C-alpha positions as CSV (number, residue, x, y, z in Angstrom):
1,M,198.7,209.7,-177.2
2,L,199.1,213.5,-177.8
3,Q,196.6,214.9,-180.3
4,L,197.3,218.4,-181.6
5,E,194.0,218.6,-183.5
6,E,194.2,222.3,-184.2
7,W,197.5,221.8,-186.0
8,G,196.6,218.4,-187.6
9,I,199.5,216.6,-185.9
10,N,199.5,213.2,-184.2
11,L,202.9,212.9,-182.5
12,S,202.6,209.2,-181.7
13,F,202.2,208.1,-185.3
14,Q,203.7,211.0,-187.3
15,K,206.3,209.5,-189.6
16,N,208.7,212.3,-188.8
17,S,208.1,212.1,-185.0
18,L,211.0,211.6,-182.5
19,T,209.5,208.2,-181.5
20,V,209.5,206.8,-185.0
21,K,212.9,208.3,-185.8
22,I,214.7,206.8,-182.8
23,W,213.0,203.5,-183.4
24,L,214.1,203.4,-187.0
25,Y,217.6,204.5,-186.3
26,L,218.1,201.8,-183.6
27,A,216.6,199.1,-185.8
28,L,218.8,200.2,-188.7
29,F,221.9,200.1,-186.5
30,S,221.0,196.5,-185.5
31,C,220.6,195.6,-189.2
32,I,224.0,197.1,-190.1
33,I,225.6,195.0,-187.3
34,L,224.0,191.9,-188.7
35,V,225.1,192.6,-192.2
36,F,228.7,193.0,-191.1
37,L,228.4,189.8,-189.1
38,W,227.2,187.9,-192.2
39,L,229.9,189.4,-194.4
40,F,232.7,188.5,-192.0
41,Q,231.4,185.1,-190.9
42,I,230.2,183.8,-194.3
43,A,231.3,185.9,-197.3
44,F,234.8,186.7,-196.1
45,L,235.3,183.5,-194.1
46,D,237.5,181.8,-196.8
47,N,239.7,184.9,-197.1
48,Y,240.1,185.3,-193.4
49,Y,240.8,181.6,-193.0
50,E,243.5,181.8,-195.7
51,W,245.1,184.8,-194.1
52,S,245.0,183.1,-190.7
53,K,246.6,179.9,-192.0
54,K,249.3,181.7,-193.8
55,K,250.2,183.6,-190.6
56,D,250.1,180.3,-188.5
57,L,252.3,178.4,-191.0
58,N,254.8,181.2,-191.2
59,E,255.1,181.2,-187.4
60,T,255.4,177.4,-187.4
61,A,258.2,177.6,-190.1
62,N,260.1,180.1,-188.0
63,K,259.6,178.0,-184.9
64,I,261.0,174.9,-186.7
65,I,264.0,176.8,-187.8
66,E,264.7,178.1,-184.3
67,T,264.2,174.8,-182.5
68,Y,265.6,172.3,-185.0
69,D,267.6,169.5,-183.4
70,K,268.6,166.7,-185.8
71,N,269.1,164.3,-182.9
72,N,265.5,164.6,-181.7
73,I,263.7,165.5,-185.0
74,E,260.8,163.1,-185.0
75,T,259.7,163.8,-181.4
76,M,260.0,167.6,-181.9
77,F,258.1,167.7,-185.2
78,N,255.3,165.4,-183.9
79,M,254.8,167.8,-181.0
80,I,254.7,170.9,-183.3
81,A,252.3,169.2,-185.8
82,Y,250.0,168.2,-182.9
83,E,250.1,171.7,-181.4
84,K,249.5,173.6,-184.6
85,G,247.3,171.1,-186.4
86,V,249.4,170.8,-189.5
87,C,251.3,168.2,-191.5
88,I,255.0,168.2,-191.4
89,E,257.0,166.1,-194.0
90,V,260.7,165.8,-193.5
91,L,263.0,164.8,-196.4
92,Q,266.6,163.8,-195.8
93,K,268.9,163.0,-198.8
94,G,269.5,159.3,-199.0
95,D,266.8,158.5,-196.4
96,A,263.0,157.8,-196.6
97,A,260.5,160.6,-195.8
98,F,259.2,161.2,-192.3
99,I,255.7,162.6,-191.9
100,S,254.7,163.8,-188.5
101,S,250.9,164.0,-188.8
102,S,247.9,161.7,-189.2
103,F,246.4,161.8,-192.7
104,N,244.0,164.7,-193.4
105,R,243.0,167.1,-196.2
106,G,245.9,169.3,-195.4
107,C,248.5,166.6,-196.1
108,M,250.1,165.9,-199.5
109,M,251.8,162.7,-198.5
110,F,250.0,160.5,-201.1
111,D,249.7,163.1,-203.9
112,K,253.0,162.1,-205.5
113,K,252.6,164.1,-208.7
114,N,252.1,167.6,-207.1
115,R,254.3,166.6,-204.1
116,T,257.4,166.0,-206.0
117,S,257.1,169.1,-208.2
118,Y,257.2,171.7,-205.4
119,Q,259.7,169.6,-203.4
120,Y,262.1,169.4,-206.3
121,H,261.6,173.1,-207.0
122,F,262.4,174.1,-203.4
123,I,265.4,171.8,-203.0
124,E,266.9,173.1,-206.2
125,S,266.2,176.8,-205.4
126,G,268.7,176.8,-202.5
127,L,266.3,179.1,-200.5
128,K,266.0,178.9,-196.7
129,K,262.1,179.3,-196.8
130,Q,259.5,179.4,-199.5
131,S,255.7,179.1,-199.7
132,Y,253.6,177.3,-202.3
133,I,249.9,177.0,-203.0
134,V,248.9,173.8,-204.7
135,T,245.7,171.8,-205.2
136,N,245.2,168.4,-203.6
137,S,244.2,166.0,-206.3
138,D,242.4,163.7,-203.8
139,F,240.1,166.4,-202.2
140,K,240.4,169.2,-204.8
141,N,241.1,171.7,-202.1
142,K,243.9,174.4,-202.0
143,I,246.9,173.6,-199.8
144,L,249.4,176.1,-198.4
145,I,252.9,174.6,-198.1
146,Y,256.0,176.2,-196.5
147,G,259.3,174.6,-197.5
148,V,262.0,175.1,-194.9
149,K,265.7,174.2,-195.3
150,L,267.0,172.9,-192.0
151,D,270.5,171.9,-193.0
152,S,272.3,170.8,-196.2
153,Q,270.7,167.3,-196.0
154,T,267.4,168.0,-194.4
155,Y,264.2,169.7,-195.6
156,A,260.8,170.2,-194.0
157,F,257.5,170.8,-195.7
158,I,254.7,172.2,-193.6
159,S,251.2,172.0,-195.1
160,A,247.6,172.9,-194.2
161,S,244.4,173.4,-196.0
162,L,243.5,176.9,-197.1
163,E,239.7,176.2,-197.2
164,P,237.5,175.8,-194.1
165,L,235.6,172.6,-193.8
166,D,232.2,172.7,-195.5
167,A,230.5,171.4,-192.4
168,T,231.8,174.3,-190.4
169,T,230.6,176.8,-192.9
170,K,227.1,175.2,-193.0
171,I,226.9,175.2,-189.2
172,L,227.8,178.9,-189.1
173,S,225.3,179.8,-191.8
174,T,222.5,178.0,-190.0
175,Q,223.4,179.5,-186.7
176,L,223.6,183.0,-188.1
177,I,220.0,182.6,-189.5
178,Y,218.7,182.0,-186.0
179,V,220.9,184.7,-184.5
180,T,219.7,187.2,-187.2
181,I,216.0,186.4,-186.5
182,I,216.4,186.7,-182.7
183,V,218.6,189.9,-182.9
184,L,216.1,191.6,-185.3
185,L,213.1,190.8,-183.0
186,L,215.0,192.0,-179.9
187,S,216.3,195.1,-181.6
188,F,212.9,196.1,-182.8
189,V,211.3,195.6,-179.4
190,I,214.1,197.3,-177.5
191,A,214.3,200.1,-180.0
192,Y,210.6,200.7,-179.6
193,F,210.8,200.9,-175.8
194,I,213.9,203.1,-175.8
195,S,212.3,205.5,-178.3
196,K,209.1,205.7,-176.1
197,K,211.3,206.4,-173.0
198,I,213.1,209.2,-174.7
199,S,210.2,210.7,-176.6
200,A,207.6,210.5,-173.8
201,P,209.0,213.3,-171.7
202,I,209.6,215.5,-174.8
203,I,205.9,215.0,-175.8
204,E,204.9,215.9,-172.3
205,L,207.0,219.1,-172.5
206,N,205.5,219.9,-175.9
207,D,202.0,219.5,-174.3
208,G,203.0,222.0,-171.6
209,A,204.4,224.4,-174.1
210,R,201.1,224.3,-176.0
211,K,199.2,225.2,-172.8
212,M,201.7,228.0,-172.1
213,S,201.1,229.4,-175.7
214,K,197.4,229.7,-174.8
215,G,198.2,231.7,-171.6
216,D,197.8,228.8,-169.2
217,Y,200.6,229.0,-166.6
218,N,198.9,226.9,-163.8
219,F,201.1,223.8,-164.3
220,E,204.7,222.6,-164.0
221,F,207.0,221.0,-166.6
222,N,207.7,217.8,-164.8
223,G,210.7,216.5,-166.8
224,K,210.6,213.1,-164.9
225,T,213.5,211.5,-166.8
226,D,217.1,210.5,-166.1
227,I,218.2,212.2,-169.4
228,A,220.2,215.3,-168.3
229,E,219.4,217.4,-171.4
230,I,215.7,216.9,-171.1
231,Q,215.8,217.7,-167.4
232,V,217.7,220.9,-168.2
233,L,215.1,221.8,-170.9
234,S,212.3,221.1,-168.3
235,N,213.9,223.5,-165.8
236,T,214.5,226.1,-168.5
237,L,210.8,225.9,-169.6
238,N,209.7,226.2,-166.0
239,H,211.8,229.4,-165.6
240,A,210.4,230.8,-168.9
241,K,206.8,229.9,-167.7
242,N,207.3,231.7,-164.4
243,E,208.8,234.8,-166.1
244,L,206.0,234.9,-168.7
245,S,203.5,234.5,-165.9
246,K,205.0,237.6,-164.1
247,T,205.1,239.5,-167.4
248,E,201.4,238.7,-168.1
249,E,200.5,239.8,-164.6
250,L,202.5,243.1,-165.0
251,R,200.8,243.6,-168.4
252,R,197.4,243.3,-166.9
253,D,198.4,245.7,-164.1
254,L,199.9,248.1,-166.6
255,M,196.7,248.1,-168.7
256,A,194.6,248.6,-165.6
257,N,196.8,251.4,-164.2
258,V,197.3,253.3,-167.4
259,S,193.5,253.0,-168.1
260,H,192.9,254.3,-164.6
261,D,195.4,257.2,-165.0
262,L,193.9,258.1,-168.4
263,K,190.3,257.8,-167.4
264,T,190.4,259.8,-164.2
265,P,191.9,263.1,-165.7
266,L,189.7,262.7,-168.8
267,T,186.6,262.4,-166.6
268,M,187.6,265.4,-164.6
269,I,188.5,267.5,-167.6
270,K,185.1,266.7,-169.1
271,A,183.2,267.4,-165.8
272,Y,185.0,270.7,-165.0
273,A,184.6,271.8,-168.6
274,E,180.9,271.2,-168.4
275,M,180.7,273.0,-165.1
276,A,182.6,276.0,-166.6
277,R,180.2,276.0,-169.5
278,D,176.9,275.3,-167.8
279,L,177.1,276.3,-164.1
280,N,179.9,278.8,-163.7
281,S,179.9,280.7,-167.0
282,N,178.9,283.9,-165.1
283,N,181.1,283.4,-162.1
284,K,184.6,284.3,-163.1
285,E,186.3,283.0,-160.0
286,K,184.6,279.6,-160.1
287,R,185.2,279.4,-163.8
288,N,188.9,280.1,-163.4
289,Q,189.1,277.4,-160.7
290,N,187.5,274.9,-163.1
291,L,189.9,275.9,-165.9
292,N,192.9,275.5,-163.6
293,I,191.8,272.0,-162.7
294,I,191.4,271.2,-166.4
295,I,194.9,272.5,-167.1
296,E,196.3,270.5,-164.2
297,E,194.7,267.3,-165.4
298,A,195.8,267.9,-168.9
299,D,199.4,268.4,-167.6
300,R,199.0,265.0,-165.8
301,L,197.9,263.4,-169.0
302,N,200.9,265.0,-170.8
303,I,203.3,263.7,-168.2
304,L,201.9,260.1,-168.5
305,V,202.0,260.1,-172.3
306,N,205.6,261.5,-172.2
307,D,206.7,258.8,-169.8
308,I,205.2,256.1,-171.9
309,L,206.9,257.5,-175.0
310,E,210.2,257.9,-173.2
311,L,210.1,254.3,-171.9
312,S,209.4,253.1,-175.4
313,K,212.3,255.1,-176.8
314,V,214.8,253.9,-174.2
315,Q,213.7,250.3,-174.5
316,A,214.1,250.4,-178.3
317,S,217.4,252.3,-178.0
318,I,216.2,254.8,-180.6
319,E,218.5,257.5,-179.3
320,P,222.2,256.4,-178.9
321,L,224.1,257.6,-175.9
322,K,226.0,260.9,-176.3
323,K,228.6,260.7,-173.5
324,E,230.4,263.8,-172.5
325,K,232.1,265.3,-169.4
326,I,229.5,266.4,-166.8
327,D,229.9,268.2,-163.5
328,L,227.6,266.0,-161.5
329,T,227.4,268.5,-158.6
330,K,226.2,271.3,-160.8
331,L,223.7,269.1,-162.5
332,M,222.2,268.0,-159.2
333,E,221.9,271.6,-158.0
334,K,220.3,272.6,-161.3
335,I,217.7,269.8,-161.0
336,L,216.9,270.6,-157.3
337,K,216.1,274.2,-158.3
338,R,213.0,272.8,-160.1
339,Y,211.6,271.8,-156.7
340,D,211.7,275.3,-155.2
341,I,207.9,275.5,-155.7
342,L,207.5,272.4,-153.5
343,R,209.7,273.9,-150.8
344,E,207.7,277.1,-150.8
345,T,204.1,275.8,-151.2
346,E,204.2,272.3,-149.6
347,N,207.1,272.6,-147.1
348,Y,209.3,269.9,-148.7
349,T,212.9,269.8,-147.6
350,F,215.8,268.7,-149.9
351,I,219.1,268.1,-148.1
352,F,222.0,267.9,-150.6
353,E,225.3,266.9,-149.1
354,E,228.0,267.8,-151.6
355,N,229.9,271.0,-152.5
356,E,232.9,269.6,-154.4
357,S,232.9,269.5,-158.1
358,I,232.8,265.9,-159.4
359,I,233.3,265.2,-163.1
360,I,231.7,262.1,-164.7
361,H,231.5,260.8,-168.3
362,A,227.8,260.2,-169.3
363,D,224.9,261.3,-171.4
364,I,223.8,264.5,-169.7
365,K,220.1,264.3,-170.9
366,K,219.8,260.7,-169.8
367,M,221.5,261.3,-166.4
368,E,219.1,264.3,-165.8
369,Q,216.2,261.9,-166.4
370,V,217.6,259.4,-164.0
371,I,218.1,261.9,-161.1
372,Y,214.8,263.6,-161.8
373,N,212.8,260.4,-161.8
374,L,214.5,259.2,-158.6
375,I,213.8,262.5,-156.8
376,N,210.1,262.4,-158.0
377,N,209.8,258.8,-156.7
378,A,211.2,260.0,-153.3
379,I,208.7,262.9,-153.2
380,S,205.8,260.5,-153.9
381,Y,206.7,258.1,-151.1
382,T,208.5,260.2,-148.4
383,G,207.1,260.4,-144.9
384,E,205.2,263.2,-143.1
385,N,208.3,265.3,-142.5
386,K,208.6,265.6,-146.3
387,T,212.3,265.3,-146.3
388,I,214.5,263.9,-149.0
389,W,218.3,263.4,-148.7
390,I,220.6,263.5,-151.7
391,K,224.2,262.4,-151.4
392,I,227.1,262.2,-153.8
393,L,229.8,260.0,-152.4
394,K,233.3,260.0,-154.0
395,L,234.8,256.6,-153.4
396,E,238.2,255.2,-154.5
397,N,237.4,254.4,-158.1
398,K,233.7,255.4,-158.4
399,V,231.1,258.0,-157.6
400,K,228.0,256.8,-155.7
401,V,224.7,258.8,-155.8
402,E,222.1,258.1,-153.1
403,I,218.6,259.5,-152.9
404,T,216.7,258.7,-149.7
405,D,213.2,259.2,-148.5
406,S,211.7,258.9,-145.0
407,G,208.6,256.8,-146.1
408,K,207.2,253.5,-144.9
409,G,209.8,251.5,-146.9
410,I,209.5,248.5,-149.2
411,S,209.2,244.8,-148.1
412,S,212.0,242.5,-149.1
413,K,209.7,240.4,-151.3
414,D,208.8,243.4,-153.4
415,L,212.3,244.8,-153.8
416,P,213.3,242.7,-156.8
417,H,210.2,243.8,-158.7
418,I,210.0,247.6,-158.1
419,W,212.0,248.3,-161.3
420,N,209.2,246.7,-163.4
421,K,206.6,248.9,-165.1
422,Y,203.8,249.8,-162.8
423,Y,204.7,247.2,-160.2
424,K,202.9,248.0,-156.9
425,S,203.4,246.2,-153.6
426,E,199.8,247.1,-153.0
427,K,197.5,245.9,-155.8
428,K,195.1,248.9,-155.5
429,H,196.7,251.5,-157.7
430,Q,196.7,255.1,-156.6
431,R,197.9,258.0,-158.7
432,N,201.1,259.5,-157.5
433,I,201.4,263.2,-156.7
434,I,203.8,263.7,-159.6
435,G,204.9,260.3,-161.0
436,T,203.2,257.9,-163.4
437,G,204.6,254.5,-162.2
438,L,207.0,254.3,-165.2
439,G,209.9,256.3,-163.8
440,L,211.9,253.4,-162.3
441,S,211.7,251.4,-165.5
442,I,213.1,254.4,-167.4
443,V,215.9,254.7,-164.7
444,K,216.8,251.0,-165.0
445,K,217.1,251.0,-168.8
446,I,219.2,254.2,-168.9
447,L,221.6,253.0,-166.1
448,E,221.9,249.6,-167.9
449,D,222.7,251.3,-171.2
450,H,225.5,253.2,-169.4
451,K,226.6,250.0,-167.7
452,F,226.3,251.6,-164.3
453,Q,225.6,249.6,-161.2
454,Y,222.3,250.4,-159.4
455,G,220.1,249.2,-156.5
456,V,217.8,249.9,-153.7
457,I,218.1,249.5,-149.9
458,S,214.9,249.6,-147.8
459,K,213.4,248.5,-144.5
460,K,209.8,248.6,-143.6
461,G,209.1,251.8,-141.6
462,K,212.6,253.2,-142.1
463,G,212.5,254.7,-145.6
464,T,214.1,253.8,-148.9
465,T,217.4,254.6,-150.5
466,F,217.9,254.3,-154.3
467,Y,221.5,254.5,-155.5
468,F,223.6,254.2,-158.6
469,E,227.4,254.0,-159.1
470,I,229.5,255.7,-161.8
471,P,233.0,254.5,-162.5
472,I,235.7,257.2,-162.5
473,E,237.7,257.2,-165.7
474,R,241.4,257.8,-165.2
């Protein structure tokens, strides 16, 4: 029994719980079936019996008309009366009446008063077929009679009771009482077990969801049931749990890494400021070195804060895309000029393989961010030769931009996750030379907003290539 004490809910006995609802609905369905059974077997039995007898007598009258043979009349009518369970009285002008049935409540052979009235009426009417409903004075029951004119001298009167036997009705009533009791008991028991079978896995899933809401992801939604919808729900919740678990891990990493990146420059700024004030106040050269370090660390803080703000903006889609025609080659050359200081001071090499002007349709500021972040990423992870390759490939219906480093590469298990904020294949975070760990997340969001395809190709020890593809508009 699942107790949700903090919410004051007991799912096993809650009147609005799934278990109770299913049980009540199935029990109610059984009761409705029994009500219909009582109505049709008892309340409407007379009406149904009357309708059935009218149909049978009409068919019998038609059969007599079709098969009438005056040379074999007695044998034929005896067979029909026996087969259909009716009384057939034949009148021939000038002859005595012939009745082809044993005496029963459906015969009018001795009720001379009522008998002669409808017979006289039919014979005088000149009709081929006519029905009558009369009351048998002996048994006080209604009788249905079909008068049939066989030829100019011969008339047949087919009769049957329109009321079922009282004994039959009483037997059916008694039987239905026992059937009702048994069906109700069975339906309540079966409904209970069916409701438990359906609700049990849902209650189990709810228990797992409650654990997940508290941050506990060390379990699996079992969904051990043969109900397809519940199994699909179980699989969906397992997927959601796994994704939330990854998000929670990334959140913890993000907090740790951002804290680290903020704490380190702040500590250094404070330390070098104190040194400049207390130890090197009279040494201009040392003081300037300390101040330069303070400026560098402040710049690093500024870059980190800007990247966090930029990621928040692109994820919230605060700035809509402003697409325009861009010369991609000139844009790349403009961005690469920013890295002349790295060429001169740290011997970095940037190999750009494209001279042809290529026009694309995109947001120039956003595309500048994408290229800048990908080059920064390549600088942070390139090998000892400090070489980065930039290619713009013009294909049949698209332009492909590739940025490649010569670093140690990325393992295949880490590739799907590198676009996440601060994801590191190595858990010990190290501050990048230039980047903040948020650049690839910004790149991913901008490219997805443009609906551009993107990806990464990497092998351990053989470098990494980031690429994105821009459709050429005709």
